C-alpha positions as CSV (number, residue, x, y, z in Angstrom):
1,M,0.0,0.0,0.0
2,D,1.6,3.4,-1.0
3,T,1.6,6.4,1.2
4,E,-1.3,8.1,-0.6
5,Q,-3.5,5.0,-0.1
6,M,-2.5,4.8,3.6
7,G,-3.5,8.4,4.0
8,Q,-6.9,7.8,2.6
9,G,-7.4,4.8,4.8
10,M,-6.6,6.9,7.8
11,G,-9.4,9.4,7.0
12,R,-7.8,11.7,4.5
13,P,-10.7,13.7,3.0
14,G,-10.4,12.7,-0.6
15,L,-7.3,14.8,-1.4
16,N,-3.9,13.3,-1.6
17,R,-0.6,15.0,-0.8
18,R,0.5,15.1,-4.5
19,Q,-2.8,16.6,-5.6
20,L,-2.6,19.2,-2.9
21,L,0.9,20.3,-3.7
22,A,0.0,20.6,-7.3
23,G,-3.1,22.5,-6.5
24,L,-1.1,24.9,-4.3
25,G,1.0,25.8,-7.3
26,G,3.8,23.4,-6.7
27,L,5.0,25.2,-3.6
28,T,8.1,23.6,-2.1
29,V,6.6,23.2,1.3
30,A,7.4,19.6,2.1
31,G,11.1,20.0,2.6
32,S,11.1,23.6,3.8
33,F,8.4,23.2,6.5
34,G,8.3,19.5,7.3
35,F,5.9,18.4,10.0
36,A,7.9,19.1,13.1
37,A,5.3,21.4,14.5
38,L,2.3,19.3,13.7
39,G,2.3,17.2,16.9
40,T,0.9,13.8,17.4
41,G,-0.6,14.1,20.9
42,A,1.7,11.3,22.0
43,D,3.8,13.4,24.4
44,A,2.8,13.5,28.1
45,L,0.1,15.9,29.3
46,A,0.9,18.7,31.6
47,S,0.4,17.9,35.3
48,G,-3.3,18.0,36.2
49,A,-4.6,18.1,32.6
50,D,-6.6,15.3,31.1
51,T,-7.2,16.8,27.6
52,R,-4.9,18.4,25.1
53,V,-6.0,20.9,22.5
54,R,-3.4,21.7,19.7
55,Y,-3.9,25.2,18.4
56,W,-2.3,26.7,15.4
57,N,-2.3,30.5,14.8
58,L,-0.5,33.1,12.7
59,F,-0.3,35.8,15.4
60,S,3.1,37.6,15.9
61,G,4.1,40.9,17.4
62,G,1.6,42.6,19.6
63,D,-1.2,40.3,18.4
64,G,1.0,37.3,19.5
65,Y,1.4,38.8,23.0
66,N,-2.3,39.5,23.4
67,M,-3.2,36.0,22.2
68,I,-0.7,34.4,24.7
69,A,-2.3,36.5,27.5
70,M,-5.7,35.2,26.6
71,L,-4.5,31.6,26.4
72,D,-2.8,31.9,29.8
73,S,-6.1,33.1,31.2
74,F,-7.9,30.1,29.7
75,R,-5.3,27.8,31.2
76,A,-5.7,29.3,34.6
77,D,-9.5,28.9,34.4
78,N,-9.4,25.4,32.8
79,P,-6.6,23.4,34.4
80,G,-8.0,20.2,33.0
81,I,-7.2,21.3,29.4
82,E,-3.7,21.7,28.2
83,V,-3.4,24.1,25.2
84,K,-0.4,23.3,23.0
85,D,-0.2,26.4,20.8
86,S,2.0,26.9,17.8
87,T,2.6,30.2,15.8
88,L,3.3,29.7,12.2
89,Q,4.4,32.1,9.4
90,W,1.7,34.5,8.3
91,G,0.3,34.3,4.8
92,S,0.4,31.6,2.2
93,P,2.9,29.4,4.1
94,F,0.4,29.1,6.9
95,Y,-2.5,28.1,4.7
96,T,-0.3,25.6,2.8
97,K,0.8,23.9,5.9
98,L,-2.7,23.9,7.4
99,A,-4.1,22.3,4.2
100,M,-1.4,19.6,4.1
101,A,-2.0,18.8,7.7
102,A,-5.8,18.5,7.2
103,A,-5.4,16.4,4.1
104,G,-2.9,14.1,5.8
105,N,-5.0,13.6,8.9
106,R,-2.4,15.4,11.1
107,A,-4.3,18.5,11.8
108,P,-4.5,20.3,15.1
109,E,-7.8,20.5,17.0
110,L,-8.1,24.2,16.4
111,G,-6.8,26.7,13.9
112,V,-7.2,30.3,12.8
113,M,-8.0,31.5,9.3
114,H,-9.0,34.8,7.7
115,L,-12.7,34.5,7.1
116,G,-12.4,35.4,3.4
117,R,-10.2,32.3,2.8
118,V,-12.7,29.8,4.3
119,T,-14.8,29.4,1.2
120,G,-11.7,28.3,-0.8
121,F,-10.5,25.8,1.9
122,A,-12.8,23.0,0.8
123,P,-15.2,23.1,3.8
124,G,-16.4,19.6,4.6
125,R,-13.1,18.2,3.2
126,L,-10.3,20.3,4.8
127,L,-12.5,21.9,7.5
128,D,-15.0,20.4,9.8
129,P,-18.2,22.4,10.8
130,W,-18.7,23.8,14.3
131,D,-21.1,22.1,16.7
132,L,-23.6,24.9,17.5
133,D,-24.9,23.1,20.6
134,L,-21.3,22.8,22.0
135,L,-20.7,26.5,21.3
136,A,-24.0,27.4,23.0
137,K,-23.0,25.2,26.0
138,Y,-20.0,27.5,26.4
139,G,-21.9,30.7,25.9
140,V,-21.5,31.6,22.2
141,R,-24.6,32.0,20.1
142,E,-25.4,33.4,16.6
143,Q,-27.3,36.4,18.1
144,D,-24.0,37.5,19.7
145,F,-22.6,38.4,16.3
146,N,-23.1,40.9,13.6
147,P,-25.6,39.1,11.2
148,A,-23.5,39.8,8.0
149,L,-20.3,38.6,9.7
150,W,-22.0,35.4,10.9
151,K,-23.5,34.8,7.4
152,R,-20.0,35.0,5.8
153,A,-19.0,32.1,8.1
154,V,-21.8,29.8,6.9
155,I,-21.3,27.6,3.9
156,D,-23.9,25.1,2.6
157,G,-25.9,25.8,5.8
158,K,-23.1,24.9,8.2
159,L,-20.9,27.2,10.3
160,Y,-17.3,26.7,9.3
161,A,-15.7,29.7,11.0
162,L,-16.2,31.3,14.4
163,P,-15.2,35.0,14.1
164,L,-12.9,36.5,16.7
165,D,-12.8,40.0,15.3
166,I,-12.9,42.2,12.3
167,H,-9.8,44.2,11.3
168,V,-10.4,47.2,9.1
169,Q,-8.7,49.9,7.1
170,L,-8.9,53.2,8.8
171,C,-8.2,56.9,8.2
172,F,-5.8,57.9,11.0
173,Y,-5.6,61.6,11.6
174,R,-3.4,63.9,13.6
175,K,-5.5,66.0,16.0
176,D,-2.9,68.6,16.4
177,V,-2.6,69.3,12.7
178,L,-6.3,69.1,12.0
179,G,-7.0,71.4,14.9
180,K,-4.7,74.1,13.3
181,A,-6.5,73.5,10.0
182,G,-10.0,73.9,11.5
183,L,-11.0,70.3,10.6
184,L,-12.0,69.1,14.0
185,G,-15.6,69.2,15.2
186,A,-16.9,70.3,18.6
187,D,-16.3,66.8,19.9
188,G,-12.6,67.0,19.0
189,R,-12.9,64.5,16.2
190,M,-12.3,64.8,12.5
191,V,-15.1,66.3,10.5
192,A,-16.6,63.6,8.2
193,P,-16.6,64.4,4.5
194,T,-19.6,63.3,2.5
195,S,-18.2,63.7,-1.0
196,V,-15.0,63.5,-3.1
197,D,-14.9,67.2,-3.4
198,E,-15.3,67.7,0.4
199,W,-12.5,65.2,1.0
200,F,-10.0,66.9,-1.3
201,A,-11.0,70.3,0.2
202,M,-10.0,68.9,3.6
203,L,-6.7,67.6,2.2
204,K,-6.0,71.1,0.9
205,E,-6.7,72.7,4.3
206,A,-4.6,70.1,6.0
207,R,-1.7,70.6,3.7
208,A,-1.6,74.3,4.5
209,A,-1.2,73.4,8.2
210,T,1.5,70.7,7.6
211,E,5.2,71.3,8.2
212,K,7.3,71.3,5.1
213,G,8.9,68.1,4.0
214,L,5.9,66.0,5.0
215,Q,3.2,64.6,2.7
216,T,-0.4,65.2,3.5
217,I,-1.5,61.6,3.4
218,G,0.1,58.2,3.3
219,L,-2.0,55.5,1.5
220,W,0.5,52.8,0.5
221,H,0.1,53.8,-3.1
222,N,2.6,51.1,-4.3
223,D,1.4,48.2,-2.2
224,M,-0.9,45.7,-4.0
225,N,-2.7,44.6,-0.8
226,F,-3.5,48.0,0.6
227,Q,-4.5,49.4,-2.8
228,W,-6.8,46.4,-3.3
229,W,-8.3,46.8,0.1
230,F,-8.9,50.5,-0.5
231,F,-10.5,49.7,-3.9
232,V,-12.9,47.2,-2.3
233,A,-14.0,49.8,0.3
234,F,-14.8,52.6,-2.1
235,Y,-16.2,50.3,-4.8
236,T,-18.6,49.0,-2.1
237,Q,-19.5,52.6,-1.2
238,L,-20.7,53.0,-4.7
239,G,-22.8,49.9,-4.4
240,G,-20.6,47.9,-6.8
241,T,-21.1,44.2,-7.2
242,W,-18.8,41.4,-8.4
243,F,-20.7,38.4,-9.5
244,S,-24.3,37.2,-9.9
245,A,-25.9,35.4,-6.9
246,D,-25.1,32.0,-8.4
247,N,-21.5,33.0,-9.3
248,T,-22.0,32.3,-13.0
249,E,-21.8,35.9,-14.3
250,V,-19.4,38.8,-13.7
251,T,-21.4,41.9,-12.7
252,F,-18.4,44.1,-12.0
253,D,-19.2,47.7,-13.0
254,T,-16.3,49.2,-14.9
255,D,-17.8,52.8,-14.7
256,K,-17.9,52.6,-10.9
257,A,-14.5,51.0,-10.8
258,T,-13.1,53.8,-12.9
259,Q,-14.5,56.4,-10.5
260,V,-12.7,54.6,-7.6
261,L,-9.5,54.3,-9.5
262,E,-9.5,58.0,-10.5
263,F,-10.2,58.9,-6.9
264,L,-7.2,56.9,-5.6
265,R,-4.9,58.3,-8.3
266,R,-5.9,61.9,-7.6
267,H,-4.2,61.8,-4.3
268,L,-0.9,61.6,-6.1
269,T,-1.6,63.8,-9.1
270,D,-2.8,66.6,-6.8
271,G,0.3,66.2,-4.7
272,Y,-1.2,65.0,-1.4
273,A,0.7,61.7,-1.5
274,D,4.3,61.7,-2.4
275,P,5.2,59.0,-4.9
276,G,8.8,59.0,-3.5
277,F,7.5,57.6,-0.2
278,G,6.9,53.9,-0.5
279,G,6.1,51.0,1.9
280,N,5.4,52.0,5.4
281,A,6.8,55.5,5.0
282,G,3.2,56.8,5.4
283,A,3.1,55.6,9.0
284,E,6.6,57.0,9.7
285,Q,5.6,60.4,8.3
286,F,2.4,60.3,10.3
287,V,4.4,59.9,13.5
288,N,6.5,62.9,12.4
289,G,3.5,65.1,11.8
290,S,1.8,64.2,8.5
291,P,-2.0,64.9,9.0
292,F,-3.4,61.7,7.5
293,C,-2.6,58.1,7.0
294,W,-4.7,55.2,5.7
295,E,-3.6,52.1,7.6
296,G,-5.0,48.9,9.1
297,N,-6.3,49.0,12.7
298,W,-3.2,47.0,13.8
299,S,-1.3,50.3,13.7
300,V,-3.1,51.5,16.8
301,P,-0.4,50.0,19.2
302,V,2.3,51.6,17.0
303,F,0.9,55.1,17.2
304,D,0.0,54.7,20.9
305,S,3.6,53.8,21.7
306,A,4.8,56.8,19.6
307,K,2.7,59.1,21.8
308,V,1.0,60.6,18.8
309,D,-2.0,62.9,19.4
310,Y,-4.3,61.1,16.9
311,G,-7.7,59.7,16.2
312,A,-9.0,57.0,13.7
313,V,-12.2,56.6,11.8
314,P,-13.3,54.3,9.0
315,L,-12.3,55.3,5.5
316,P,-14.2,58.5,4.5
317,P,-17.6,57.9,3.0
318,V,-16.8,60.0,0.0
319,F,-19.2,58.2,-2.3
320,G,-22.1,58.7,0.2
321,R,-22.4,55.2,1.7
322,P,-20.3,54.3,4.7
323,A,-18.1,51.2,4.0
324,T,-14.6,50.3,4.9
325,H,-12.6,47.2,4.0
326,A,-12.9,44.5,6.6
327,E,-11.5,41.0,7.2
328,S,-11.9,38.7,10.1
329,H,-9.6,36.4,12.1
330,S,-11.7,33.4,12.7
331,F,-11.4,30.1,14.5
332,V,-11.7,26.9,12.4
333,L,-11.7,23.2,12.9
334,P,-9.1,21.6,10.5
335,H,-10.4,18.3,9.3
336,Q,-9.8,15.3,11.6
337,A,-10.9,11.8,10.9
338,G,-13.5,10.9,13.6
339,R,-13.5,14.4,15.1
340,G,-15.3,14.3,18.4
341,G,-14.8,13.5,22.1
342,A,-13.0,15.4,24.8
343,T,-10.4,17.1,22.5
344,D,-13.1,18.4,20.1
345,E,-15.1,19.7,23.0
346,G,-11.9,21.3,24.4
347,A,-11.4,23.1,21.0
348,H,-15.0,24.4,21.2
349,R,-14.5,25.5,24.8
350,L,-11.2,27.3,24.0
351,A,-12.5,29.1,21.0
352,A,-15.7,30.2,22.8
353,Y,-13.6,31.4,25.8
354,V,-11.2,33.6,23.6
355,V,-14.1,35.0,21.6
356,Q,-15.9,36.1,24.8
357,H,-12.7,37.4,26.5
358,A,-11.5,39.6,23.6
359,R,-11.1,42.8,25.6
360,Q,-7.4,42.1,25.6
361,W,-7.5,41.5,21.8
362,A,-9.1,44.9,21.3
363,A,-6.0,46.5,22.7
364,G,-4.3,45.5,19.4
365,G,-6.8,47.6,17.5
366,H,-9.1,44.8,16.3
367,I,-12.9,45.2,16.7
368,P,-14.1,42.2,18.7
369,A,-16.7,40.1,16.8
370,Y,-18.5,39.2,20.0
371,T,-20.9,42.1,20.1
372,P,-21.6,42.1,23.9
373,T,-17.9,43.1,24.3
374,L,-18.6,46.3,22.3
375,T,-21.2,47.5,24.8
376,T,-19.0,47.2,27.9
377,A,-17.8,50.3,29.7
378,A,-14.2,49.1,29.3
379,Y,-14.4,48.9,25.5
380,R,-16.2,52.2,25.2
381,K,-13.4,53.9,27.0
382,L,-10.8,52.7,24.5
383,Q,-9.4,55.4,22.3
384,P,-9.4,55.5,19.3
385,Q,-11.2,52.1,19.1
386,N,-14.5,53.7,20.2
387,E,-14.3,56.0,17.1
388,Y,-14.3,53.3,14.5
389,A,-16.3,50.4,16.2
390,T,-19.2,51.4,13.9
391,A,-17.2,49.8,11.1
392,M,-18.8,46.5,12.3
393,D,-22.0,47.6,10.6
394,H,-20.4,48.9,7.4
395,Q,-18.1,46.1,6.3
396,A,-16.8,46.1,2.8
397,T,-15.6,42.6,2.0
398,E,-14.3,40.6,-0.9
399,P,-16.8,38.4,-2.8
400,K,-17.6,35.1,-1.2
401,V,-15.7,32.9,-3.7
402,W,-12.9,30.4,-3.4
403,F,-10.2,32.6,-4.9
404,A,-10.9,35.6,-2.5
405,G,-9.6,36.4,1.0
406,S,-6.5,37.8,2.6
407,T,-3.4,37.1,0.4
408,G,-5.6,35.1,-1.9
409,I,-5.5,34.7,-5.6
410,L,-7.9,37.6,-6.3
411,A,-5.7,40.1,-4.4
412,Q,-2.6,38.7,-6.2
413,R,-4.2,39.1,-9.6
414,V,-5.9,42.5,-9.3
415,G,-3.9,44.3,-6.6
416,P,-0.9,45.0,-8.9
417,V,-3.3,46.3,-11.5
418,V,-4.9,48.8,-9.1
419,V,-1.4,49.9,-8.2
420,S,-0.6,50.6,-11.8
421,S,-3.6,53.0,-12.0
422,T,-2.8,54.7,-8.7
423,T,0.8,55.3,-9.5
424,G,0.0,56.5,-13.0
425,S,1.5,53.7,-15.2
426,A,-1.9,52.8,-16.6
427,R,-5.2,54.6,-17.3
428,P,-8.0,54.0,-14.8
429,D,-10.6,53.1,-17.5
430,A,-8.2,50.6,-19.0
431,V,-7.4,49.1,-15.6
432,A,-11.1,48.8,-14.8
433,R,-11.7,46.7,-18.0
434,R,-8.6,44.6,-17.2
435,M,-10.0,43.9,-13.7
436,K,-13.3,42.7,-15.2
437,S,-11.5,40.4,-17.6
438,T,-9.5,39.0,-14.7
439,L,-12.6,38.4,-12.7
440,A,-14.1,36.5,-15.6
441,T,-11.0,34.3,-15.8
442,L,-11.0,33.5,-12.1
443,L,-14.7,32.7,-12.2
444,A,-14.1,30.0,-14.7
445,M,-11.1,28.6,-12.8
446,K,-11.3,25.5,-10.6
447,N,-10.4,25.5,-7.0
448,P,-7.3,23.3,-6.6
449,M,-8.6,22.2,-3.2
450,D,-11.7,20.4,-4.7
451,G,-11.7,20.9,-8.4
452,R,-14.8,23.0,-8.6
453,T,-15.5,26.4,-9.9
454,A,-17.1,29.2,-7.8
455,A,-20.5,28.3,-9.3
456,E,-20.1,24.7,-8.4
457,G,-18.6,25.2,-5.0
458,G,-21.7,25.8,-2.9
459,A,-20.3,29.1,-1.6
460,L,-23.6,30.7,-1.0
461,A,-24.9,30.6,2.6
């Protein structure tokens, strides 16, 4: 019996290792990653514990410290459960390793994924659904979440992801500079523009109050991920759609897309963003006195530590409809043959605990998905988190298809094209048409995880 047959006999979900590697683009992961961190559960339990839960995540930096603090609290409150946590490299390497572990019946009891990637991760094959009764037993119910967020986690009528947060793109602003420019309201917060013209008028006033040598706004103009995220936000503000309900037709509106692309590009052509500043220079300039910076909410701890006098709001609703790009860190159950018993219950208990105790997580800038947390006095006191918590109700997300999600194929294909428009190497209208053509190509592609197109994948909740 060869290794692939052995794997199938051990409960492999109909996807062998060779197929998986080929589907993931031939990534050389087998030798570079190995399976040293996968664990087998054979090592001795910690003293006093009778159940082990292996948990993989991709949290480093401040997020990593906050997650460790929550895990330590869980351990203290649940001495009968040993949590064996492993932090893996963020991005594609993490997803590749998680897929290989699930396909090879060597998956951990609990994992973390970006919610946008769940649809493409072969739910039912590489992911197991959550037991709603078990979640309810530990205090987590559907009514405790934003309805749109919960719906994104449901595929073919089953919950495959338990949201921990949403992380959003924000407009950070310097209160000291905007105060000089007369752009703060009576509440000390940034005046909200309601049109493109109002926004650029604000930039003009802010530039006049900015020290020489600093750009007016940093917006990651040459970064494909950020430019894609910003596009998604403003395209959603215009009411733009991507595909038909059955994912058989591209409904992408090139006229609306051109409006967004022209809007993004204008920041450079009008001189508010300096093309000479790339990468995270926008954040650095913001610390030094630049009035605006579009960044992810994960920059909150950075600006806090820099002692900047600042605020943060969702991306400005310049097209009339509030919407800012949002993703979600979510707990998932990687496929295990015969999942159940004490370890599975332990995974449900751990995930439910962390979701309900996300006050610590909010310190990293993320908006807790568990809505009761948002109403607590402790959360309402958080600055600037209490300025942008409303983003929970105005999420601009990528379409619910297998090739979307954080660092997914969609962002890899269209992100660089958006950059070409923003930086001036391609015309916005031409870029919009190219984006629509790319969407059509992707819609016809088969998911390497299960060999089905978006229309065949049962992606609708």
